[in-house]
Jmol script that loads the backbone (N, CA, C; Angstrom):
load data "model"
ATOM      1  N   UNK A   1      16.418  81.570  55.365  1.00  0.00           N
ATOM      2  CA  UNK A   1      15.945  82.889  55.729  1.00  0.00           C
ATOM      3  C   UNK A   1      14.981  82.751  56.907  1.00  0.00           C
ATOM      4  N   UNK A   2      15.105  83.622  57.908  1.00  0.00           N
ATOM      5  CA  UNK A   2      14.227  83.559  59.077  1.00  0.00           C
ATOM      6  C   UNK A   2      12.900  84.227  58.787  1.00  0.00           C
ATOM      7  N   UNK A   3      11.901  83.712  59.440  1.00  0.00           N
ATOM      8  CA  UNK A   3      10.592  84.339  59.348  1.00  0.00           C
ATOM      9  C   UNK A   3      10.408  85.225  60.566  1.00  0.00           C
ATOM     10  N   UNK A   4       9.618  86.304  60.449  1.00  0.00           N
ATOM     11  CA  UNK A   4       9.369  87.162  61.606  1.00  0.00           C
ATOM     12  C   UNK A   4       8.815  86.340  62.768  1.00  0.00           C
ATOM     13  N   UNK A   5       9.369  86.596  63.953  1.00  0.00           N
ATOM     14  CA  UNK A   5       8.885  85.897  65.135  1.00  0.00           C
ATOM     15  C   UNK A   5       9.507  84.535  65.340  1.00  0.00           C
ATOM     16  N   UNK A   6      10.306  84.061  64.380  1.00  0.00           N
ATOM     17  CA  UNK A   6      10.959  82.765  64.499  1.00  0.00           C
ATOM     18  C   UNK A   6      12.447  83.018  64.658  1.00  0.00           C
ATOM     19  N   UNK A   7      13.012  82.500  65.731  1.00  0.00           N
ATOM     20  CA  UNK A   7      14.431  82.701  66.006  1.00  0.00           C
ATOM     21  C   UNK A   7      15.211  81.461  65.633  1.00  0.00           C
ATOM     22  N   UNK A   8      16.427  81.672  65.145  1.00  0.00           N
ATOM     23  CA  UNK A   8      17.306  80.551  64.866  1.00  0.00           C
ATOM     24  C   UNK A   8      17.739  79.934  66.179  1.00  0.00           C
ATOM     25  N   UNK A   9      17.878  78.612  66.226  1.00  0.00           N
ATOM     26  CA  UNK A   9      18.294  77.968  67.462  1.00  0.00           C
ATOM     27  C   UNK A   9      19.636  78.519  67.932  1.00  0.00           C
ATOM     28  N   UNK A  10      19.738  78.775  69.240  1.00  0.00           N
ATOM     29  CA  UNK A  10      20.987  79.217  69.820  1.00  0.00           C
ATOM     30  C   UNK A  10      21.237  80.708  69.710  1.00  0.00           C
ATOM     31  N   UNK A  11      20.351  81.419  69.056  1.00  0.00           N
ATOM     32  CA  UNK A  11      20.558  82.865  68.911  1.00  0.00           C
ATOM     33  C   UNK A  11      19.413  83.608  69.564  1.00  0.00           C
ATOM     34  N   UNK A  12      19.746  84.741  70.125  1.00  0.00           N
ATOM     35  CA  UNK A  12      18.721  85.604  70.696  1.00  0.00           C
ATOM     36  C   UNK A  12      18.853  86.964  70.032  1.00  0.00           C
ATOM     37  N   UNK A  13      18.230  87.103  68.865  1.00  0.00           N
ATOM     38  CA  UNK A  13      18.299  88.341  68.105  1.00  0.00           C
ATOM     39  C   UNK A  13      17.092  89.232  68.367  1.00  0.00           C
ATOM     40  N   UNK A  14      16.425  89.047  69.498  1.00  0.00           N
ATOM     41  CA  UNK A  14      15.258  89.853  69.793  1.00  0.00           C
ATOM     42  C   UNK A  14      15.660  91.325  69.735  1.00  0.00           C
ATOM     43  N   UNK A  15      14.933  92.122  68.958  1.00  0.00           N
ATOM     44  CA  UNK A  15      15.309  93.534  68.797  1.00  0.00           C
ATOM     45  C   UNK A  15      15.447  94.285  70.119  1.00  0.00           C
ATOM     46  N   UNK A  16      14.596  93.990  71.092  1.00  0.00           N
ATOM     47  CA  UNK A  16      14.702  94.711  72.363  1.00  0.00           C
ATOM     48  C   UNK A  16      15.996  94.365  73.093  1.00  0.00           C
ATOM     49  N   UNK A  17      16.451  93.133  72.993  1.00  0.00           N
ATOM     50  CA  UNK A  17      17.718  92.751  73.624  1.00  0.00           C
ATOM     51  C   UNK A  17      18.878  93.462  72.945  1.00  0.00           C
ATOM     52  N   UNK A  18      18.896  93.462  71.605  1.00  0.00           N
ATOM     53  CA  UNK A  18      19.980  94.114  70.878  1.00  0.00           C
ATOM     54  C   UNK A  18      19.979  95.617  71.148  1.00  0.00           C
ATOM     55  N   UNK A  19      18.806  96.218  71.218  1.00  0.00           N
ATOM     56  CA  UNK A  19      18.688  97.642  71.524  1.00  0.00           C
ATOM     57  C   UNK A  19      19.267  97.925  72.901  1.00  0.00           C
ATOM     58  N   UNK A  20      18.977  97.055  73.856  1.00  0.00           N
ATOM     59  CA  UNK A  20      19.439  97.256  75.226  1.00  0.00           C
ATOM     60  C   UNK A  20      20.955  97.138  75.342  1.00  0.00           C
ATOM     61  N   UNK A  21      21.547  96.117  74.731  1.00  0.00           N
ATOM     62  CA  UNK A  21      22.987  95.925  74.928  1.00  0.00           C
ATOM     63  C   UNK A  21      23.826  96.979  74.206  1.00  0.00           C
ATOM     64  N   UNK A  22      23.256  97.663  73.212  1.00  0.00           N
ATOM     65  CA  UNK A  22      23.999  98.719  72.520  1.00  0.00           C
ATOM     66  C   UNK A  22      23.506 100.106  72.904  1.00  0.00           C
ATOM     67  N   UNK A  23      22.603 100.178  73.876  1.00  0.00           N
ATOM     68  CA  UNK A  23      22.020 101.446  74.324  1.00  0.00           C
ATOM     69  C   UNK A  23      21.397 102.213  73.160  1.00  0.00           C
ATOM     70  N   UNK A  24      20.735 101.455  72.284  1.00  0.00           N
ATOM     71  CA  UNK A  24      19.993 102.057  71.185  1.00  0.00           C
ATOM     72  C   UNK A  24      20.783 102.301  69.914  1.00  0.00           C
ATOM     73  N   UNK A  25      22.071 102.022  69.931  1.00  0.00           N
ATOM     74  CA  UNK A  25      22.887 102.260  68.736  1.00  0.00           C
ATOM     75  C   UNK A  25      22.905 101.003  67.885  1.00  0.00           C
ATOM     76  N   UNK A  26      22.798 101.192  66.578  1.00  0.00           N
ATOM     77  CA  UNK A  26      22.816 100.033  65.688  1.00  0.00           C
ATOM     78  C   UNK A  26      23.933 100.116  64.660  1.00  0.00           C
ATOM     79  N   UNK A  27      24.631 101.243  64.617  1.00  0.00           N
ATOM     80  CA  UNK A  27      25.705 101.433  63.635  1.00  0.00           C
ATOM     81  C   UNK A  27      26.904 102.089  64.315  1.00  0.00           C
ATOM     82  N   UNK A  28      28.051 101.909  63.674  1.00  0.00           N
ATOM     83  CA  UNK A  28      29.265 102.557  64.144  1.00  0.00           C
ATOM     84  C   UNK A  28      29.612 103.698  63.196  1.00  0.00           C
ATOM     85  N   UNK A  29      30.557 104.523  63.605  1.00  0.00           N
ATOM     86  CA  UNK A  29      31.027 105.594  62.725  1.00  0.00           C
ATOM     87  C   UNK A  29      31.656 104.977  61.487  1.00  0.00           C
ATOM     88  N   UNK A  30      31.562 105.662  60.354  1.00  0.00           N
ATOM     89  CA  UNK A  30      32.142 105.109  59.125  1.00  0.00           C
ATOM     90  C   UNK A  30      33.655 104.881  59.228  1.00  0.00           C
ATOM     91  N   UNK A  31      34.326 105.614  60.103  1.00  0.00           N
ATOM     92  CA  UNK A  31      35.774 105.470  60.228  1.00  0.00           C
ATOM     93  C   UNK A  31      36.186 104.483  61.324  1.00  0.00           C
ATOM     94  N   UNK A  32      35.265 103.643  61.790  1.00  0.00           N
ATOM     95  CA  UNK A  32      35.621 102.677  62.828  1.00  0.00           C
ATOM     96  C   UNK A  32      36.645 101.694  62.259  1.00  0.00           C
ATOM     97  N   UNK A  33      37.544 101.192  63.099  1.00  0.00           N
ATOM     98  CA  UNK A  33      38.632 100.348  62.596  1.00  0.00           C
ATOM     99  C   UNK A  33      38.281  98.872  62.448  1.00  0.00           C
ATOM    100  N   UNK A  34      37.045  98.494  62.697  1.00  0.00           N
ATOM    101  CA  UNK A  34      36.696  97.087  62.732  1.00  0.00           C
ATOM    102  C   UNK A  34      36.018  96.611  61.455  1.00  0.00           C
ATOM    103  N   UNK A  35      36.609  95.600  60.825  1.00  0.00           N
ATOM    104  CA  UNK A  35      35.936  94.883  59.750  1.00  0.00           C
ATOM    105  C   UNK A  35      35.922  93.407  60.155  1.00  0.00           C
ATOM    106  N   UNK A  36      35.434  92.541  59.320  1.00  0.00           N
ATOM    107  CA  UNK A  36      35.262  91.130  59.708  1.00  0.00           C
ATOM    108  C   UNK A  36      36.553  90.451  60.130  1.00  0.00           C
ATOM    109  N   UNK A  37      37.672  90.806  59.508  1.00  0.00           N
ATOM    110  CA  UNK A  37      38.922  90.103  59.797  1.00  0.00           C
ATOM    111  C   UNK A  37      39.850  90.866  60.730  1.00  0.00           C
ATOM    112  N   UNK A  38      39.428  92.035  61.206  1.00  0.00           N
ATOM    113  CA  UNK A  38      40.251  92.773  62.155  1.00  0.00           C
ATOM    114  C   UNK A  38      40.488  91.896  63.379  1.00  0.00           C
ATOM    115  N   UNK A  39      41.728  91.865  63.829  1.00  0.00           N
ATOM    116  CA  UNK A  39      42.057  91.111  65.036  1.00  0.00           C
ATOM    117  C   UNK A  39      41.915  92.035  66.235  1.00  0.00           C
ATOM    118  N   UNK A  40      41.167  91.576  67.216  1.00  0.00           N
ATOM    119  CA  UNK A  40      40.905  92.346  68.427  1.00  0.00           C
ATOM    120  C   UNK A  40      41.753  91.757  69.538  1.00  0.00           C
ATOM    121  N   UNK A  41      42.407  92.638  70.300  1.00  0.00           N
ATOM    122  CA  UNK A  41      43.245  92.194  71.414  1.00  0.00           C
ATOM    123  C   UNK A  41      42.815  92.951  72.658  1.00  0.00           C
ATOM    124  N   UNK A  42      42.537  92.213  73.733  1.00  0.00           N
ATOM    125  CA  UNK A  42      42.164  92.830  75.003  1.00  0.00           C
ATOM    126  C   UNK A  42      43.371  93.537  75.598  1.00  0.00           C
ATOM    127  N   UNK A  43      43.151  94.730  76.107  1.00  0.00           N
ATOM    128  CA  UNK A  43      44.206  95.499  76.760  1.00  0.00           C
ATOM    129  C   UNK A  43      44.001  95.545  78.266  1.00  0.00           C
ATOM    130  N   UNK A  44      42.928  94.909  78.747  1.00  0.00           N
ATOM    131  CA  UNK A  44      42.650  94.858  80.184  1.00  0.00           C
ATOM    132  C   UNK A  44      41.777  93.646  80.475  1.00  0.00           C
ATOM    133  N   UNK A  45      41.646  93.357  81.735  1.00  0.00           N
ATOM    134  CA  UNK A  45      40.777  92.270  82.189  1.00  0.00           C
ATOM    135  C   UNK A  45      39.371  92.823  82.427  1.00  0.00           C
ATOM    136  N   UNK A  46      38.356  91.972  82.376  1.00  0.00           N
ATOM    137  CA  UNK A  46      37.006  92.429  82.737  1.00  0.00           C
ATOM    138  C   UNK A  46      36.986  92.917  84.183  1.00  0.00           C
ATOM    139  N   UNK A  47      36.108  93.865  84.476  1.00  0.00           N
ATOM    140  CA  UNK A  47      35.977  94.386  85.830  1.00  0.00           C
ATOM    141  C   UNK A  47      34.574  94.120  86.358  1.00  0.00           C
ATOM    142  N   UNK A  48      34.447  94.151  87.672  1.00  0.00           N
ATOM    143  CA  UNK A  48      33.145  93.939  88.308  1.00  0.00           C
ATOM    144  C   UNK A  48      32.175  95.018  87.855  1.00  0.00           C
ATOM    145  N   UNK A  49      30.956  94.620  87.551  1.00  0.00           N
ATOM    146  CA  UNK A  49      29.922  95.557  87.145  1.00  0.00           C
ATOM    147  C   UNK A  49      29.920  95.892  85.668  1.00  0.00           C
ATOM    148  N   UNK A  50      30.882  95.357  84.930  1.00  0.00           N
ATOM    149  CA  UNK A  50      30.965  95.609  83.494  1.00  0.00           C
ATOM    150  C   UNK A  50      29.824  94.885  82.782  1.00  0.00           C
ATOM    151  N   UNK A  51      29.327  95.467  81.706  1.00  0.00           N
ATOM    152  CA  UNK A  51      28.297  94.820  80.890  1.00  0.00           C
ATOM    153  C   UNK A  51      28.798  93.430  80.491  1.00  0.00           C
ATOM    154  N   UNK A  52      27.939  92.438  80.581  1.00  0.00           N
ATOM    155  CA  UNK A  52      28.354  91.046  80.362  1.00  0.00           C
ATOM    156  C   UNK A  52      28.947  90.816  78.980  1.00  0.00           C
ATOM    157  N   UNK A  53      28.400  91.455  77.948  1.00  0.00           N
ATOM    158  CA  UNK A  53      28.934  91.292  76.593  1.00  0.00           C
ATOM    159  C   UNK A  53      30.340  91.889  76.485  1.00  0.00           C
ATOM    160  N   UNK A  54      30.572  93.031  77.125  1.00  0.00           N
ATOM    161  CA  UNK A  54      31.903  93.628  77.128  1.00  0.00           C
ATOM    162  C   UNK A  54      32.896  92.703  77.833  1.00  0.00           C
ATOM    163  N   UNK A  55      32.497  92.158  78.960  1.00  0.00           N
ATOM    164  CA  UNK A  55      33.373  91.236  79.702  1.00  0.00           C
ATOM    165  C   UNK A  55      33.678  89.998  78.866  1.00  0.00           C
ATOM    166  N   UNK A  56      32.677  89.482  78.172  1.00  0.00           N
ATOM    167  CA  UNK A  56      32.880  88.294  77.324  1.00  0.00           C
ATOM    168  C   UNK A  56      33.866  88.595  76.205  1.00  0.00           C
ATOM    169  N   UNK A  57      33.766  89.775  75.609  1.00  0.00           N
ATOM    170  CA  UNK A  57      34.702  90.155  74.546  1.00  0.00           C
ATOM    171  C   UNK A  57      36.123  90.203  75.091  1.00  0.00           C
ATOM    172  N   UNK A  58      36.310  90.790  76.256  1.00  0.00           N
ATOM    173  CA  UNK A  58      37.654  90.871  76.836  1.00  0.00           C
ATOM    174  C   UNK A  58      38.224  89.482  77.122  1.00  0.00           C
ATOM    175  N   UNK A  59      37.383  88.573  77.550  1.00  0.00           N
ATOM    176  CA  UNK A  59      37.863  87.198  77.784  1.00  0.00           C
ATOM    177  C   UNK A  59      38.217  86.513  76.467  1.00  0.00           C
ATOM    178  N   UNK A  60      37.394  86.708  75.436  1.00  0.00           N
ATOM    179  CA  UNK A  60      37.655  86.092  74.130  1.00  0.00           C
ATOM    180  C   UNK A  60      38.909  86.662  73.475  1.00  0.00           C
ATOM    181  N   UNK A  61      39.184  87.929  73.725  1.00  0.00           N
ATOM    182  CA  UNK A  61      40.275  88.616  73.034  1.00  0.00           C
ATOM    183  C   UNK A  61      41.576  88.635  73.832  1.00  0.00           C
ATOM    184  N   UNK A  62      41.724  87.706  74.761  1.00  0.00           N
ATOM    185  CA  UNK A  62      43.019  87.620  75.465  1.00  0.00           C
ATOM    186  C   UNK A  62      44.139  87.359  74.473  1.00  0.00           C
ATOM    187  N   UNK A  63      43.816  86.626  73.428  1.00  0.00           N
ATOM    188  CA  UNK A  63      44.722  86.402  72.300  1.00  0.00           C
ATOM    189  C   UNK A  63      44.035  87.019  71.086  1.00  0.00           C
ATOM    190  N   UNK A  64      44.783  87.449  70.079  1.00  0.00           N
ATOM    191  CA  UNK A  64      44.146  88.081  68.913  1.00  0.00           C
ATOM    192  C   UNK A  64      43.005  87.224  68.350  1.00  0.00           C
ATOM    193  N   UNK A  65      41.844  87.832  68.241  1.00  0.00           N
ATOM    194  CA  UNK A  65      40.635  87.146  67.780  1.00  0.00           C
ATOM    195  C   UNK A  65      39.922  88.048  66.788  1.00  0.00           C
ATOM    196  N   UNK A  66      39.472  87.486  65.672  1.00  0.00           N
ATOM    197  CA  UNK A  66      38.817  88.302  64.645  1.00  0.00           C
ATOM    198  C   UNK A  66      37.420  88.731  65.087  1.00  0.00           C
ATOM    199  N   UNK A  67      36.974  89.820  64.511  1.00  0.00           N
ATOM    200  CA  UNK A  67      35.645  90.351  64.799  1.00  0.00           C
ATOM    201  C   UNK A  67      34.583  89.303  64.511  1.00  0.00           C
ATOM    202  N   UNK A  68      34.698  88.609  63.390  1.00  0.00           N
ATOM    203  CA  UNK A  68      33.688  87.611  63.031  1.00  0.00           C
ATOM    204  C   UNK A  68      33.679  86.447  64.031  1.00  0.00           C
ATOM    205  N   UNK A  69      34.842  86.068  64.553  1.00  0.00           N
ATOM    206  CA  UNK A  69      34.883  85.004  65.562  1.00  0.00           C
ATOM    207  C   UNK A  69      34.205  85.453  66.856  1.00  0.00           C
ATOM    208  N   UNK A  70      34.449  86.687  67.247  1.00  0.00           N
ATOM    209  CA  UNK A  70      33.816  87.221  68.460  1.00  0.00           C
ATOM    210  C   UNK A  70      32.304  87.242  68.292  1.00  0.00           C
ATOM    211  N   UNK A  71      31.833  87.729  67.148  1.00  0.00           N
ATOM    212  CA  UNK A  71      30.391  87.769  66.889  1.00  0.00           C
ATOM    213  C   UNK A  71      29.788  86.370  66.948  1.00  0.00           C
ATOM    214  N   UNK A  72      30.483  85.400  66.362  1.00  0.00           N
ATOM    215  CA  UNK A  72      29.975  84.023  66.370  1.00  0.00           C
ATOM    216  C   UNK A  72      29.935  83.461  67.789  1.00  0.00           C
ATOM    217  N   UNK A  73      30.977  83.694  68.558  1.00  0.00           N
ATOM    218  CA  UNK A  73      31.013  83.187  69.940  1.00  0.00           C
ATOM    219  C   UNK A  73      29.934  83.826  70.803  1.00  0.00           C
ATOM    220  N   UNK A  74      29.696  85.112  70.606  1.00  0.00           N
ATOM    221  CA  UNK A  74      28.669  85.818  71.381  1.00  0.00           C
ATOM    222  C   UNK A  74      27.268  85.582  70.843  1.00  0.00           C
ATOM    223  N   UNK A  75      27.204  84.990  69.630  1.00  0.00           N
ATOM    224  CA  UNK A  75      25.924  84.773  68.953  1.00  0.00           C
ATOM    225  C   UNK A  75      25.168  86.080  68.757  1.00  0.00           C
ATOM    226  N   UNK A  76      25.936  87.081  68.290  1.00  0.00           N
ATOM    227  CA  UNK A  76      25.380  88.404  68.005  1.00  0.00           C
ATOM    228  C   UNK A  76      25.664  88.766  66.555  1.00  0.00           C
ATOM    229  N   UNK A  77      24.822  89.601  65.966  1.00  0.00           N
ATOM    230  CA  UNK A  77      25.123  90.086  64.621  1.00  0.00           C
ATOM    231  C   UNK A  77      26.444  90.864  64.622  1.00  0.00           C
ATOM    232  N   UNK A  78      27.156  90.823  63.508  1.00  0.00           N
ATOM    233  CA  UNK A  78      28.454  91.493  63.414  1.00  0.00           C
ATOM    234  C   UNK A  78      28.314  92.992  63.675  1.00  0.00           C
ATOM    235  N   UNK A  79      27.274  93.627  63.162  1.00  0.00           N
ATOM    236  CA  UNK A  79      27.082  95.065  63.371  1.00  0.00           C
ATOM    237  C   UNK A  79      26.973  95.429  64.840  1.00  0.00           C
ATOM    238  N   UNK A  80      26.247  94.630  65.590  1.00  0.00           N
ATOM    239  CA  UNK A  80      26.091  94.866  67.029  1.00  0.00           C
ATOM    240  C   UNK A  80      27.426  94.635  67.733  1.00  0.00           C
ATOM    241  N   UNK A  81      28.150  93.611  67.311  1.00  0.00           N
ATOM    242  CA  UNK A  81      29.464  93.327  67.890  1.00  0.00           C
ATOM    243  C   UNK A  81      30.411  94.494  67.652  1.00  0.00           C
ATOM    244  N   UNK A  82      30.347  95.087  66.466  1.00  0.00           N
ATOM    245  CA  UNK A  82      31.206  96.240  66.171  1.00  0.00           C
ATOM    246  C   UNK A  82      30.891  97.423  67.081  1.00  0.00           C
ATOM    247  N   UNK A  83      29.616  97.647  67.391  1.00  0.00           N
ATOM    248  CA  UNK A  83      29.237  98.723  68.308  1.00  0.00           C
ATOM    249  C   UNK A  83      29.883  98.482  69.672  1.00  0.00           C
ATOM    250  N   UNK A  84      29.796  97.243  70.154  1.00  0.00           N
ATOM    251  CA  UNK A  84      30.386  96.907  71.453  1.00  0.00           C
ATOM    252  C   UNK A  84      31.904  97.073  71.421  1.00  0.00           C
ATOM    253  N   UNK A  85      32.531  96.667  70.318  1.00  0.00           N
ATOM    254  CA  UNK A  85      33.981  96.808  70.188  1.00  0.00           C
ATOM    255  C   UNK A  85      34.400  98.276  70.172  1.00  0.00           C
ATOM    256  N   UNK A  86      33.622  99.123  69.514  1.00  0.00           N
ATOM    257  CA  UNK A  86      33.931 100.557  69.502  1.00  0.00           C
ATOM    258  C   UNK A  86      33.861 101.138  70.914  1.00  0.00           C
ATOM    259  N   UNK A  87      32.884 100.689  71.705  1.00  0.00           N
ATOM    260  CA  UNK A  87      32.796 101.124  73.109  1.00  0.00           C
ATOM    261  C   UNK A  87      34.066 100.755  73.861  1.00  0.00           C
ATOM    262  N   UNK A  88      34.486  99.502  73.693  1.00  0.00           N
ATOM    263  CA  UNK A  88      35.675  99.024  74.407  1.00  0.00           C
ATOM    264  C   UNK A  88      36.938  99.736  73.923  1.00  0.00           C
ATOM    265  N   UNK A  89      37.015 100.005  72.643  1.00  0.00           N
ATOM    266  CA  UNK A  89      38.196 100.701  72.126  1.00  0.00           C
ATOM    267  C   UNK A  89      38.245 102.141  72.658  1.00  0.00           C
ATOM    268  N   UNK A  90      37.104 102.810  72.693  1.00  0.00           N
ATOM    269  CA  UNK A  90      37.050 104.179  73.203  1.00  0.00           C
ATOM    270  C   UNK A  90      37.490 104.248  74.667  1.00  0.00           C
ATOM    271  N   UNK A  91      37.238 103.167  75.409  1.00  0.00           N
ATOM    272  CA  UNK A  91      37.640 103.097  76.818  1.00  0.00           C
ATOM    273  C   UNK A  91      39.071 102.588  76.983  1.00  0.00           C
ATOM    274  N   UNK A  92      39.743 102.282  75.872  1.00  0.00           N
ATOM    275  CA  UNK A  92      41.117 101.793  75.938  1.00  0.00           C
ATOM    276  C   UNK A  92      41.240 100.345  76.377  1.00  0.00           C
ATOM    277  N   UNK A  93      40.149  99.596  76.267  1.00  0.00           N
ATOM    278  CA  UNK A  93      40.150  98.208  76.744  1.00  0.00           C
ATOM    279  C   UNK A  93      40.501  97.188  75.666  1.00  0.00           C
ATOM    280  N   UNK A  94      40.393  97.567  74.389  1.00  0.00           N
ATOM    281  CA  UNK A  94      40.803  96.681  73.294  1.00  0.00           C
ATOM    282  C   UNK A  94      41.559  97.500  72.257  1.00  0.00           C
ATOM    283  N   UNK A  95      42.374  96.790  71.496  1.00  0.00           N
ATOM    284  CA  UNK A  95      43.024  97.423  70.345  1.00  0.00           C
ATOM    285  C   UNK A  95      42.688  96.602  69.113  1.00  0.00           C
ATOM    286  N   UNK A  96      42.785  97.259  67.968  1.00  0.00           N
ATOM    287  CA  UNK A  96      42.462  96.621  66.684  1.00  0.00           C
ATOM    288  C   UNK A  96      43.749  96.450  65.893  1.00  0.00           C
ATOM    289  N   UNK A  97      43.940  95.250  65.388  1.00  0.00           N
ATOM    290  CA  UNK A  97      45.102  94.961  64.545  1.00  0.00           C
ATOM    291  C   UNK A  97      44.600  94.335  63.264  1.00  0.00           C
ATOM    292  N   UNK A  98      45.189  94.753  62.176  1.00  0.00           N
ATOM    293  CA  UNK A  98      44.771  94.209  60.882  1.00  0.00           C
ATOM    294  C   UNK A  98      45.761  93.150  60.436  1.00  0.00           C
ATOM    295  N   UNK A  99      45.273  92.066  59.863  1.00  0.00           N
ATOM    296  CA  UNK A  99      46.166  91.001  59.404  1.00  0.00           C
ATOM    297  C   UNK A  99      47.198  91.547  58.428  1.00  0.00           C
ATOM    298  N   UNK A 100      48.373  90.970  58.470  1.00  0.00           N
ATOM    299  CA  UNK A 100      49.467  91.441  57.613  1.00  0.00           C
ATOM    300  C   UNK A 100      49.411  90.858  56.218  1.00  0.00           C
ATOM    301  N   UNK A 101      48.728  89.761  56.057  1.00  0.00           N
ATOM    302  CA  UNK A 101      48.630  89.125  54.738  1.00  0.00           C
ATOM    303  C   UNK A 101      47.712  89.936  53.838  1.00  0.00           C
ATOM    304  N   UNK A 102      47.945  89.860  52.531  1.00  0.00           N
ATOM    305  CA  UNK A 102      47.007  90.526  51.618  1.00  0.00           C
ATOM    306  C   UNK A 102      45.623  89.879  51.715  1.00  0.00           C
ATOM    307  N   UNK A 103      44.620  90.648  51.430  1.00  0.00           N
ATOM    308  CA  UNK A 103      43.240  90.145  51.483  1.00  0.00           C
ATOM    309  C   UNK A 103      43.046  89.029  50.457  1.00  0.00           C
ATOM    310  N   UNK A 104      42.140  88.119  50.781  1.00  0.00           N
ATOM    311  CA  UNK A 104      41.796  87.043  49.853  1.00  0.00           C
ATOM    312  C   UNK A 104      40.983  87.654  48.718  1.00  0.00           C
ATOM    313  N   UNK A 105      41.413  87.372  47.505  1.00  0.00           N
ATOM    314  CA  UNK A 105      40.690  87.939  46.364  1.00  0.00           C
ATOM    315  C   UNK A 105      40.113  86.867  45.443  1.00  0.00           C
ATOM    316  N   UNK A 106      40.307  85.605  45.776  1.00  0.00           N
ATOM    317  CA  UNK A 106      39.757  84.525  44.964  1.00  0.00           C
ATOM    318  C   UNK A 106      38.239  84.500  45.156  1.00  0.00           C
ATOM    319  N   UNK A 107      37.461  84.767  44.115  1.00  0.00           N
ATOM    320  CA  UNK A 107      35.994  84.826  44.248  1.00  0.00           C
ATOM    321  C   UNK A 107      35.377  83.541  44.801  1.00  0.00           C
ATOM    322  N   UNK A 108      35.941  82.385  44.479  1.00  0.00           N
ATOM    323  CA  UNK A 108      35.390  81.123  44.989  1.00  0.00           C
ATOM    324  C   UNK A 108      35.543  81.035  46.503  1.00  0.00           C
ATOM    325  N   UNK A 109      36.692  81.432  47.020  1.00  0.00           N
ATOM    326  CA  UNK A 109      36.919  81.401  48.470  1.00  0.00           C
ATOM    327  C   UNK A 109      36.007  82.405  49.160  1.00  0.00           C
ATOM    328  N   UNK A 110      35.893  83.603  48.589  1.00  0.00           N
ATOM    329  CA  UNK A 110      35.013  84.608  49.178  1.00  0.00           C
ATOM    330  C   UNK A 110      33.564  84.128  49.207  1.00  0.00           C
ATOM    331  N   UNK A 111      33.130  83.456  48.174  1.00  0.00           N
ATOM    332  CA  UNK A 111      31.766  82.918  48.135  1.00  0.00           C
ATOM    333  C   UNK A 111      31.569  81.865  49.219  1.00  0.00           C
ATOM    334  N   UNK A 112      32.565  81.008  49.418  1.00  0.00           N
ATOM    335  CA  UNK A 112      32.481  79.977  50.459  1.00  0.00           C
ATOM    336  C   UNK A 112      32.419  80.609  51.849  1.00  0.00           C
ATOM    337  N   UNK A 113      33.198  81.670  52.069  1.00  0.00           N
ATOM    338  CA  UNK A 113      33.166  82.379  53.348  1.00  0.00           C
ATOM    339  C   UNK A 113      31.795  82.997  53.566  1.00  0.00           C
ATOM    340  N   UNK A 114      31.244  83.625  52.542  1.00  0.00           N
ATOM    341  CA  UNK A 114      29.930  84.239  52.642  1.00  0.00           C
ATOM    342  C   UNK A 114      28.855  83.214  52.980  1.00  0.00           C
ATOM    343  N   UNK A 115      28.888  82.073  52.321  1.00  0.00           N
ATOM    344  CA  UNK A 115      27.929  81.000  52.618  1.00  0.00           C
ATOM    345  C   UNK A 115      28.090  80.529  54.048  1.00  0.00           C
ATOM    346  N   UNK A 116      29.330  80.359  54.499  1.00  0.00           N
ATOM    347  CA  UNK A 116      29.579  79.946  55.878  1.00  0.00           C
ATOM    348  C   UNK A 116      29.055  80.953  56.889  1.00  0.00           C
ATOM    349  N   UNK A 117      29.255  82.233  56.632  1.00  0.00           N
ATOM    350  CA  UNK A 117      28.753  83.266  57.542  1.00  0.00           C
ATOM    351  C   UNK A 117      27.235  83.296  57.589  1.00  0.00           C
ATOM    352  N   UNK A 118      26.614  83.092  56.457  1.00  0.00           N
ATOM    353  CA  UNK A 118      25.141  83.074  56.432  1.00  0.00           C
ATOM    354  C   UNK A 118      24.593  81.884  57.200  1.00  0.00           C
ATOM    355  N   UNK A 119      25.365  80.803  57.283  1.00  0.00           N
ATOM    356  CA  UNK A 119      24.907  79.617  57.997  1.00  0.00           C
ATOM    357  C   UNK A 119      25.110  79.711  59.501  1.00  0.00           C
ATOM    358  N   UNK A 120      25.788  80.779  59.959  1.00  0.00           N
ATOM    359  CA  UNK A 120      26.022  80.926  61.413  1.00  0.00           C
ATOM    360  C   UNK A 120      24.744  81.074  62.148  1.00  0.00           C
TER     361      UNK A 120
END
end "model"
wireframe off; spacefill off
backbone 0.3
color backbone group
């Protein structure tokens, strides 16, 4: 668990930075299509002058990439990543695809995934 004022190595979770990159938004609409395993696919290339996080997402999503993988690569909280993804989807720059396999329901596997995510 992090202590106030102490940042995990490799992450920049400073509230002012997160506020700036999402323009003050911290949540998405309840009907947003993104969950942890949603596959994101870029529908366009980054453009000049685009916000750096948006451009990074488009580069990462050239091939289907899960929301959690994008968040890990960007070193951003998943909630903030979802806000950025909603921006890109509204602009027609990404699409959301859901895996075709049934969800994992084995509690042991889910617990291992949760522990792994907390260690990010």
